C-alpha positions in Angstrom: 0.0 0.0 0.0 1.5 3.3 -1.1 0.4 5.2 2.0 1.6 8.7 0.9 -0.2 8.3 -2.4 -3.4 7.4 -0.7 -3.2 10.2 1.8 -2.6 12.7 -1.0 -5.3 11.4 -3.3 -7.8 11.9 -0.5 -7.2 15.7 -0.8 -8.7 15.9 -4.3 -10.5 12.6 -5.1 -13.3 13.4 -2.7 -14.2 16.9 -4.1 -18.0 16.9 -4.5 -19.5 16.7 -8.0 -22.9 18.0 -6.7 -25.0 19.8 -9.4 -24.5 23.2 -7.7 -20.7 22.8 -7.7 -18.3 23.9 -10.6 -15.5 21.4 -10.6 -12.4 21.5 -12.8 -10.9 18.0 -12.6 -7.7 17.4 -14.6 -4.7 15.2 -14.3 -2.7 17.9 -12.5 -5.4 20.3 -11.3 -8.6 20.0 -9.2 -10.6 23.1 -8.4 -14.0 23.6 -6.8 -16.2 26.7 -7.0 -19.6 27.0 -5.4 -21.0 30.5 -6.1 -23.9 30.0 -3.8 -21.8 29.0 -0.8 -19.5 31.7 0.5 -17.3 29.4 2.6 -13.8 28.1 2.0 -15.1 24.5 2.6 -16.8 24.6 -0.8 -14.3 26.8 -2.8 -10.7 26.2 -3.5 -7.9 24.4 -5.2 -7.2 20.9 -4.0 -4.6 19.7 -6.5 -1.9 21.7 -8.2 1.0 19.9 -10.0 2.2 22.5 -12.5 5.8 22.3 -13.7 5.6 24.9 -16.5 7.1 28.4 -16.4 3.5 29.7 -16.5 2.5 27.9 -13.3 2.9 31.0 -11.0 0.8 33.1 -13.4 -2.0 30.5 -13.3 -1.9 30.4 -9.5 -2.1 34.2 -9.2 -5.0 34.4 -11.7 -6.9 31.7 -9.8 -6.5 33.7 -6.5 -7.6 36.9 -8.2 -10.7 35.2 -9.7 -12.0 34.0 -6.3 -11.4 37.5 -5.0 -13.3 39.0 -7.9 -16.3 36.7 -7.1 -16.1 37.6 -3.4 -15.7 34.0 -2.4 -13.7 32.8 0.6 -11.6 29.9 -0.6 -8.7 27.6 0.4 -5.7 26.2 -1.3 -4.3 22.8 -0.2 -0.7 21.7 -0.9 0.9 18.3 -0.2 4.3 16.6 -1.1 3.4 16.2 -4.7 2.3 19.8 -5.3 4.1 21.8 -7.9 5.8 24.1 -8.4 8.1 23.1 -5.5 7.9 26.6 -4.0 4.1 26.8 -4.2 3.8 27.6 -0.5 6.0 30.6 -1.0 4.0 31.8 -4.0 0.8 31.6 -2.0 2.2 33.5 0.9 3.5 36.2 -1.5 0.1 36.6 -3.0 -2.0 37.4 0.1 -2.5 33.9 1.5 -1.8 32.7 5.0 -1.2 29.2 6.3 -4.6 28.5 8.0 -4.2 24.8 8.9 -1.3 22.3 9.1 -2.7 18.9 8.6 -1.2 15.4 9.2 -2.0 12.8 6.5 -2.9 9.8 8.8 -3.6 6.2 7.8 -4.7 3.1 9.7 -4.9 -0.3 7.9 -8.2 -2.2 8.2 -8.8 -3.9 11.5 -5.7 -2.4 13.0 -7.4 -0.2 15.6 -9.4 -0.9 18.8 -11.3 2.2 19.8 -13.5 2.3 22.9 -16.5 4.7 22.5 -17.9 6.7 25.3 -21.1 4.9 26.3 -22.7 8.2 27.2 -22.4 9.3 23.6 -25.0 8.1 21.0 -24.0 8.1 17.4 -26.8 8.2 14.8 -26.5 8.0 11.0 -27.9 11.1 9.3 -31.5 10.7 8.0 -34.0 13.4 6.8 -35.7 13.4 10.2 -32.4 14.7 11.8 -32.1 17.7 9.4 -32.6 20.3 12.1 -30.1 18.7 14.4 -27.6 18.5 11.6 -28.0 22.2 10.8 -27.7 23.1 14.4 -24.4 21.3 14.7 -23.1 22.9 11.5 -23.8 26.3 13.1 -22.6 25.6 16.6 -19.7 23.2 16.1 -18.5 24.3 12.6 -19.4 28.0 13.0 -21.0 28.1 9.6 -22.4 31.6 9.0 -26.2 32.1 8.4 -25.7 32.3 4.6 -24.0 29.0 4.7 -26.7 27.4 6.9 -29.4 28.6 4.5 -27.4 27.1 1.6 -27.2 23.8 3.4 -30.9 24.0 4.3 -31.9 24.5 0.7 -29.8 21.7 -0.6 -30.3 19.2 2.1 -32.7 16.9 0.3 -30.5 16.9 -2.8 -27.5 16.0 -0.7 -29.4 13.3 1.1 -30.2 11.6 -2.2 -26.5 11.2 -2.8 -26.2 9.3 0.5 -28.4 6.6 -0.9 -25.6 5.7 -3.4 -23.7 4.3 -0.5 -20.5 6.2 -1.4 -20.8 8.5 1.7 -22.3 8.5 5.1 -22.7 11.2 7.7 -23.3 11.0 11.4 -24.5 13.0 14.4 -23.3 12.5 18.0 -25.5 13.2 20.9 -24.6 13.8 24.5 -27.4 13.9 27.1 -29.8 13.8 24.2 -28.3 17.0 22.6 -26.7 17.0 19.1 -23.2 18.2 19.8 -21.0 16.9 16.9 -21.0 15.6 13.3 -18.7 13.7 11.0 -18.6 12.1 7.6 -17.2 9.0 5.8 -16.5 8.9 2.1 -15.8 5.6 0.4 -13.2 5.1 -2.4 -12.2 1.8 -4.0 -9.1 1.3 -1.9 -9.7 3.5 1.2 -12.2 5.4 3.3 -11.8 9.1 4.0 -12.9 10.3 7.4 -14.0 13.9 7.2 -15.9 16.7 8.8 -15.6 15.9 12.5 -16.4 18.9 14.7 -17.6 19.0 18.3 -19.1 21.9 20.2 -16.4 23.4 22.4 -18.3 22.7 25.7 -18.4 18.9 24.9 -14.8 18.4 23.8 -12.7 16.1 25.9 -15.7 13.9 26.7 -15.1 11.1 24.1 -17.4 12.5 21.5 -14.8 12.6 18.7 -13.6 9.1 19.7 -17.1 7.7 19.5 -17.7 9.2 16.0 -14.3 7.7 15.0 -15.2 4.2 16.3 -18.5 4.1 14.4 -16.8 5.0 11.1 -13.8 2.6 11.6 -16.4 -0.2 12.3 -17.9 0.4 8.8 -14.5 0.5 7.1 -13.5 -2.7 8.8 -16.6 -4.4 7.4 -15.3 -3.5 3.9 -11.6 -4.3 4.7 -10.6 -0.7 3.8 -7.9 1.4 5.4 -8.9 4.7 7.1 -7.4 8.0 6.0 -7.7 11.2 8.0 -6.3 14.7 7.4 -6.1 15.8 11.1 -5.2 19.2 12.3 -1.7 18.9 13.9 -2.7 20.1 17.4 -6.4 19.0 17.7 -7.6 15.8 16.1 -4.2 14.5 14.9 -2.7 13.8 18.4 -5.9 11.9 19.3 -5.6 9.7 16.2 -1.9 9.1 16.7 -2.6 7.9 20.2 -5.2 5.6 18.9 -2.8 4.0 16.4 -2.9 6.0 13.2 0.4 6.5 11.4 1.5 9.9 10.1 2.6 9.6 6.4 2.7 13.2 5.1 1.7 16.8 5.8 -1.0 18.8 4.0 -1.0 22.6 4.2 -4.3 24.5 3.9 -4.0 28.2 2.9 -6.7 30.9 3.0 -6.7 34.6 2.1 -5.5 37.1 4.7 -8.7 38.6 6.2 
């Protein structure tokens, strides 16, 4: 198993192809633009492997286009990103390193995770829509415009869950929805995404319980788990539980 390759591929292979997204997917470039969603989660460049002399010009034009549209966005880089000095180019052009992520992998059936019995994890269904939106607002700090976008597109997004290529979950503590997380299936790995817990409920085993549920599903399919964990929050937890760090991914956003 080429662990670095898998961890890197998770950066761009899982970019959503939803009808409201504009996706450019090429061999050396993957870019997402969602005009109706002013959030960096749904706008940005996730793969850039450009070796030509014109590479810096394309990077600058892309940054300027997002600014022209007034869209927050992010730019992710990893070991295979090109040009080799891409991080420097981004910093010179008004970007800042927002998150330093560890590319983490755990082979199937290699982990034993004990959930907190006080935490209930439920798979997302239409009846839990209001709980889902509440968590996106409270744990993820999605602004009102973003919540309205999620609300309007919830039914369409839920239809995609029926294809069994992705699943989302809510975690409840004392009957209150306090966290959410996702799991995206690829042919040779599962990508664990979108885990966020309300600040008042961190350190209570909520994240661990969400992790255990998703690992259980991956074990049933004999798939390794991939996580891009923030270096000082989720990554230390995952490393203690048995994940292996195989690379780093940097996530840049415009200076506010």
